[in-house]
N, C-alpha and C positions, 0 to 999 in steps of 0.2 A: 584853743587849746582844748585837749580831751578833758572831759569830766572826770574828777577822783572819784574812787570808787564810794567814798562817803556821800558824796552829792549823788551819786546814782543810786545810793541806796534810799537816801532821802525822797528822791524823785518817784521810787519804786513804791516807797511806804504811802505817799499820797495816791499814786495810781493803783494800788491795791485797794485802798480805803474807798475809791469813788465807785466802783460796781457794788461793794457793800451797801451803800448808802441807797442805790437804786434799787437793789433787790428786796432789801427791807422794807422799803416804801410801799412797793407793790406787795409783798407777802402779807404785810401786817393789815393791808385794807381787803384780802382776798373774800373774806366774808362779805364785806360791803359790796365789793365789786359783783361777786355771785348775786346778792340780791338786787343789785341794780339791773342786772342782765336778766334774772329771773331763770338762772341755769342751775340743771341737777348736778349731781356729782359726775356723771359721764359726760355731759356737756361741758363741764370745765375742763375735762380730760381732753376733751376735742379742742377747746381754746388753747389749752397748753401745748398741744401739738403745733402750734405756730412757733413755741420755743424750740420744739424739736427740729423742726424743718431749718430754722435759722442757725441753729447751735451746730447742727451737723455739717451746714455749708462753711461756717466760720471756723468750725474745728479742722475740718478736712482740708481746707484751703490754708490755714494759718502757716504751717509749716514751711510749704512751698513759697508763699508770698515773704516769709522772713528770710528764707535763702537767696530770694532774688534781690528783695528791696532792703532788707535790714529789719530789725525789730521795732524801731521807733516810728515808722509810717505806719505800720501795720497796728500799733497801739495807739495812735492818734486818730486813725480812721475809725477804730473799732470803739474807743470812748466817744467819738461823735454821735456814733450810732446807740450807743448806751443812753446818750442825753436824750437823743430824738426819741428813744423808746419811752420814755417815761412821759414825754409828752402826748405820745400816740395812745398809751394805755389810758392815761387819763381822760383823753377825748373821746375815747371809745366808751368809757366808763359813763360819761356825762351824755353820750348820745344813745347809752343802752345797746350799743351795738358789739356783738361777740366777735363778729370779723374784724372791728377795727382794733379791738382788744388783742385777737390773735396776730394780727399786723404788727402792733406793738411789741408783743412778746416776741415775733420773730426777728424785729429789729434788734431786741436785746439780745437773743441768741446769737445773732450774727456777729454782734459787735463784742460780746463778751467771749465767745468762742474764739473768734481770731485774736482780740487782745490778750486774754489771759494765757493762751500758749506762748505768744510773744514776750508777756511779762516774765513768764517762768524760765524762759530761754535768757532774759536779760538778768533775772535775779540769781540764776544758776550761775551765770558768768561773775556777777558780782560776787556771789558767796565763794568762788574759788579764788578770786583775786584778794578777799579779805582774809581766807584761810581760817574761817570760824562759821558757825551754824547761823546764818541768817534768814532762810526762806521760812521758817516758822514763824518769824517775826514779821516779815513780809506779808504773810498770810493772816497774821495777827491783826494788821492794820486793815484787812479785808472784813476779819469779824467785828473789829472796832466799828468799822463803817456800819455793819449789819446792826451792832447794837445801838449805836445813835440813831440809827434810821428805823428801827423798831420802837425806841422810845418816842421819836416823833409821830410814828403811827399810832401809838397808843393813845398819845394825846389827840390826834387827829379823828381817830375812832372814837375816842369818848365824848369828843365834843362835835361830832358829825360834820367835821371840817370838810369841805368839797374834795372829792377825790382829784379832780382835775388841777385844782390849786395846789394842793399836796405834792403830788406829782411834777408840777412845774416848778416848785421850789427844788425839787430834787434835781431835775435837769439843769436848772442854773447853777447849783453846787458843783455839778460834774464839769460843766463847761468852763467854769472858773478854776477847778482845780486842774483840768487838763492844760489850759493855757498856761498856767504857772509852773508844771512840773515838767512837761514835754521836752522843753529845750534841753533839760539837763542831762538828757540821754543821749549817747553816741549816737550816729546815724546807721551804724552797720554792723551789729553786734554779731547776728547770726549769719549776714552775708560774708563779712570779713572771716569768719570761721569756715565758710564753704571755699572761698577763693584760696584760703591757705591751704586747705586740704587737695586742691585740683593742682597745687603747684609740684608736689611729688608723684609724677608721672609714672616713675617706676616703682612706687609701691605697690606691693601685693593689694590685692582688691579685698575690701572686707566683707564678711559674711553678713548675710541679711540679719536685721536686728531681731526679727520674730523667731530665729533660731537659737537665741541666746535664753537658756533656760532661766537664768537668774533674772533677766530683765523681762520676761513672760511672767514670773512670780510676783515681781514687784509691780507689774501692770495688773494683774489681779487685785493686788492689795490697793493698788490706786483707785482701780475701777469700784470695788466694794465699799470704802470708805468714802469715796467721793459720792457716790450711789445714797449712802447714809446721810451725808451732809446736804445733799440735794433734795432729798426726800423732806428734811426737816425744814428746809427753806420754802418748799412749795405748799407743804400739806400739815406742817404742824400746827398752825392755828385752828386749820379745820379740824383736825384730828382731836383737839380738846375740845372744840365746840360740839362737833357731831359725836366725837366718840365718847367724850367724858362729861359733857353736860355744861360746861362753862359759857359763860356769855363772850359775846366778841372781843370786849375789851379784855376779858381775863386770858383768851386765847393769844392775843397779842402779847399780852404781858409775860405770859409763859414763853412765847417764841424769843422775847427779849432776853429772858432769863438763860434760854438755849444760846444765844448769841453770844450773851457775855461771860458764859462758861467757855465757850470756844477761845474768845479773845484772850481770858486767862491762861488757859491752856497752851495756846501758841506763844504768847509772850513769855512764858515761864519754862516753855517745853525745850528749848536749846539746850539747856544745863543739863536736862535729863539725856537728851541725846549724847553729848559730849561725855558724859559719866558712864552709860549703860550701853550705848550704841543703838544703830538704828533698827535691827530686827526686833531687840527686846522692848524696844518703846512701841513699835507698830504692833506687836503682839498684844501688849499690854492696852493699848489704845483700843485694838478690836475687841478685846474681852470687856473692856469698861462699857464701850458703845452697846456691844450685845446684851450686857445686863439691864442699861437704860432702855433698850427697845422692849426687851422682854416684859419688863414691868409695866411698860405702858400698854402692851397687848394684852397680858394676860391678867393684869391686877385691876379690877373695877374699883378704884378709889382715887378721888381727885387730889388728894394730899400727895399720894405716892405718884401718880402722874406726873405730878408738877416737879417733885423732887428727881424723877426718873429723868427728865428733860435735861437735868444738869449732868448727870451720867453719860446721856446721848450726846451733848455737847462736849464734854471732856473726851470721850472716846473717840470722836470724829476730829477733834481739833488738829492734832499733829499728823494723822494720817496722810493727807494729801502732801503737804509739804516736805514732810520727812522723806516720804517714799518717791518723791522726785528728786531730791537729793541723793538717794540710794541710787535712783536710775543713772544721774549724771556720772556717778562714781563707779558705777558697774562694768567698765571698760574704756575702749577709745571711742571717738566720735561722740563726747558729752551732750554736745548742743543737740545732735540728733536724737540721742537716748531720752534727753528730758522731754523733747517734743513727742517722741513716742508716747512715752508714758502719761504725758499732760493731756494728749490726744484722747486716750483710753479713758482718764479721768473726766474729761470734760464732756465725753459722751455719755458717761454714766450720770454726771451731775446735771445735765440739762435735758437729757433724753429718757431717762429712766423714770423720772417722778413722774411725768406725764401717764405712763402706764399703769401707775397706781390709781388713777382716777378709774381705769377700766375695772380694775379688780376691786376697787372700793364701791363700786357701784353694786357689784353682786355679792360680795362678802362683806362689805363695811370696810371704813379705811383702817381701823385698828388691826383687823385680819389681814387686811392687804399687806400691812407692814411686815408680815411674818416672811415675805421674800426678801425684803431689806435685811432681816436677822439673820437669814440663811446666808446671804452674802457676807455679813460682817463676820459671820462664824468662819466662813471659808478663807477670809483674809487672815484670821489669827494662825490657822494652820499654815497659809502661806508664808507668812512672817517666820514662823519657826522654821520651816524649811529652807528659807533664805539665811537665817541665822546660822542653820546646821551646815550649810554649805558654804558660808562665808570664809571660813579658815582655811580653805583649800584654794582660795582665790586670792592669791598673793598679789596681784596686779589692780584688783578691784578695790578692794578695801570697804567693801560694802557694810562690814558690820561695825565699823568704828566712825569716830568723829569726823566732819568735813575738813579738819585741818590737813591730815594726810592725805585725802583725796584731792584737796587743792593742789599740794605739792605734786602729786602724780599728773594732774590735768594740766598744770603749767608747764610740765615738762614736755607733755605730748605737743603743746603749742610751740 
């Protein structure tokens, strides 16, 4: 029997949670990993390039794999690679091998890049069936995973718990969660949509998605706010340690505060979307995130930097999931639109932050974040433009809550 939307939503909550645990377990140990490897900031950027390579392959192949096999097998394979990546990164740290750590990050990028695009396609489909905003809550479980993983990382850092043992525990959690939840998903969400669309052979051909102005603006928002989130996930502890003089445990603690603020923002954000509409929420999110980044960059004060991490987290909390909802509701072929926007977001999320390592080597990590701040400011302008154009797009319903977009999307099916 097909799983109900509620059971699918529960499974997606678990599956979004698992990469959060993994990435936080890695991020909170970055100072320890760097010390174990004896790596400079630029060398850490090169190690993170493994994440870039893996993520590019996973992201660019995910949409086609979902179209051919369905979302569930792509998610299953991706999450298996995420579990393997934690073990590999831990082994690399234990062996003091930057190459092995880079390989582990490549496995993580490959698994997460593929699985997360498929998860968002699955989540957008569940959101349309339920008729209410649920993608923010799904991403909230990712942030909850990062919060719990960060707390574990703080304890592990403070007690000098071995990195390999720490990341092995994370791998076991991912494996158990995957086995328990994957069976609740239908086998062919994206594939079914593709097959249904090919039945209408006499239907006029759709224009390429990249020609849709609204979708491109949404893509800019996704890219910018995902870049802001990914930069924090990869660099926030080191920004606090190297840029503001905190010790490693405090750097991990501030990352945990960032992750908690994102979790709170995503769990409560759905009501704001339903009340004020997506463009207004996205614009406000970008402005709040920009304020947090500006304080961290330009104010040389530890207390201000710690509080600014909260603004950074709140500002980026809703950007990715709300923009994906807007992409799915911006026209026909919602699965393809979500995949398009998610691909841009994950490219920024996983590929952009390593570039900050090279900027940070020459200018310092705080100054390197100016590039992220600029992108977030652009996202605020793009959100305003989407909101300005939304009333003239009667069929897309970009500006309002997902309930109406669900009705439109269901009628297209």
